[in-house]
C-alpha positions as semicolon CSV with decimal commas, in nm:
position;residue;x (nm);y (nm);z (nm)
1;X;4,025;-2,797;-0,492
2;X;3,969;-2,757;-0,865
3;X;3,923;-2,454;-1,082
4;X;3,571;-2,478;-1,226
5;X;3,652;-2,375;-1,584
6;X;3,746;-2,025;-1,468
7;X;3,379;-1,936;-1,412
8;X;3,429;-1,828;-1,051
9;X;3,733;-1,618;-1,140
10;X;3,543;-1,451;-1,424
11;X;3,245;-1,386;-1,194
12;X;3,482;-1,235;-0,935
13;X;3,636;-1,005;-1,198
14;X;3,292;-0,889;-1,311
15;X;3,184;-0,820;-0,952
16;X;3,498;-0,610;-0,896
17;X;3,446;-0,429;-1,227
18;X;3,082;-0,363;-1,135
19;X;3,191;-0,200;-0,805
20;X;3,450;0,008;-0,989
21;X;3,191;0,120;-1,244
22;X;2,940;0,206;-0,971
23;X;3,200;0,422;-0,795
24;X;3,288;0,597;-1,121
25;X;2,917;0,648;-1,192
26;X;2,867;0,815;-0,851
27;X;3,168;1,044;-0,915
28;X;3,028;1,143;-1,255
29;X;2,682;1,207;-1,109
30;X;2,836;1,439;-0,851
31;X;3,028;1,628;-1,119
32;X;2,718;1,654;-1,339
33;X;2,511;1,790;-1,048
34;X;2,786;2,037;-0,961
35;X;2,810;2,156;-1,323
36;X;2,433;2,195;-1,352
37;X;2,429;2,400;-1,032
38;X;2,715;2,619;-1,159
39;X;2,529;2,676;-1,487
40;X;2,198;2,719;-1,303
41;X;2,028;2,469;-1,533
42;X;1,837;2,142;-1,508
43;X;1,951;2,007;-1,846
44;X;2,300;1,931;-1,972
45;X;2,386;1,798;-2,316
46;X;2,629;1,534;-2,433
47;X;2,710;1,439;-2,790
48;X;2,423;1,192;-2,822
49;X;2,211;1,238;-2,510
50;X;2,080;1,505;-2,282
51;X;2,072;1,472;-1,906
52;X;1,792;1,607;-1,691
53;X;1,892;1,694;-1,335
54;X;1,601;1,724;-1,093
55;X;1,638;1,795;-0,724
56;X;1,399;1,611;-0,491
57;X;1,346;1,553;-0,122
58;X;1,481;1,217;-0,004
59;X;1,331;1,097;0,323
60;X;1,581;0,923;0,552
61;X;1,425;0,722;0,833
62;X;1,588;0,656;1,170
63;X;1,785;0,334;1,195
64;X;1,575;0,221;1,492
65;X;1,220;0,240;1,359
66;X;1,040;0,124;1,674
67;X;0,951;0,476;1,794
68;X;0,832;0,573;1,447
69;X;0,618;0,258;1,413
70;X;0,468;0,305;1,760
71;X;0,385;0,668;1,684
72;X;0,219;0,572;1,356
73;X;0,020;0,298;1,536
74;X;-0,077;0,540;1,814
75;X;-0,217;0,786;1,563
76;X;-0,421;0,513;1,389
77;X;-0,219;0,538;1,067
78;X;-0,050;0,197;1,070
79;X;-0,287;0,024;0,825
80;X;-0,249;0,313;0,580
81;X;0,132;0,318;0,582
82;X;0,233;-0,040;0,658
83;X;0,314;-0,300;0,393
84;X;0,352;-0,673;0,382
85;X;0,699;-0,799;0,475
86;X;0,764;-1,027;0,178
87;X;1,101;-1,147;0,308
88;X;0,951;-1,287;0,629
89;X;0,646;-1,421;0,447
90;X;0,868;-1,591;0,185
91;X;1,068;-1,758;0,459
92;X;0,755;-1,882;0,639
93;X;0,607;-2,020;0,314
94;X;0,934;-2,192;0,215
95;X;0,967;-2,349;0,563
96;X;0,600;-2,448;0,571
97;X;0,537;-2,262;0,897
98;X;0,239;-2,059;0,775
99;X;-0,126;-2,149;0,727
100;X;-0,173;-2,366;0,416
101;X;-0,460;-2,145;0,295
102;X;-0,207;-1,861;0,258
103;X;0,067;-2,086;0,125
104;X;-0,164;-2,237;-0,139
105;X;-0,212;-1,896;-0,298
106;X;0,157;-1,891;-0,393
107;X;0,380;-2,097;-0,617
108;X;0,739;-2,198;-0,556
109;X;1,018;-2,182;-0,813
110;X;1,384;-2,276;-0,787
111;X;1,615;-1,977;-0,793
112;X;1,986;-1,930;-0,727
113;X;2,184;-1,665;-0,542
114;X;2,559;-1,643;-0,601
115;X;2,804;-1,485;-0,358
116;X;3,181;-1,458;-0,357
117;X;3,407;-1,501;-0,057
118;X;3,782;-1,492;-0,018
119;X;3,948;-1,834;-0,006
C-alpha cells in the first residue's frame, strides 16, 4: 500500500473539518434564533452583515410513504404532485435497460464520486 502524495489524507482532513464546521454552524444558528426570539426581532446585526431570521412551516413526511402515495392516488392527485425519479431513471439509462427513444434524449458524461472509509 502506498501513500498517494498525501491526497487521501488531505481529503480526509477536509471532510472532518467540514463536519466540524457544519456542527458549529448549526450551534450558531440555534443561538442566533434564540437571541432573535429573546429580542423579539427578525433581524440581527453583525459588524459587516445583517441576518434575517424568518420562521416557516417545514413539512415532515412519514418515513413509510406508501399510505400517503396511495391516498394521493385515490384522490386523483398523483399526476399533480408526483415527480420523475431521476435516480432510478439515471440508473436505467446508464445500464441501457430503458427504451432507446428515451435514452437518446439524454447525454452521458463521465463524473466521479469520492468516498472515504477507514482502513
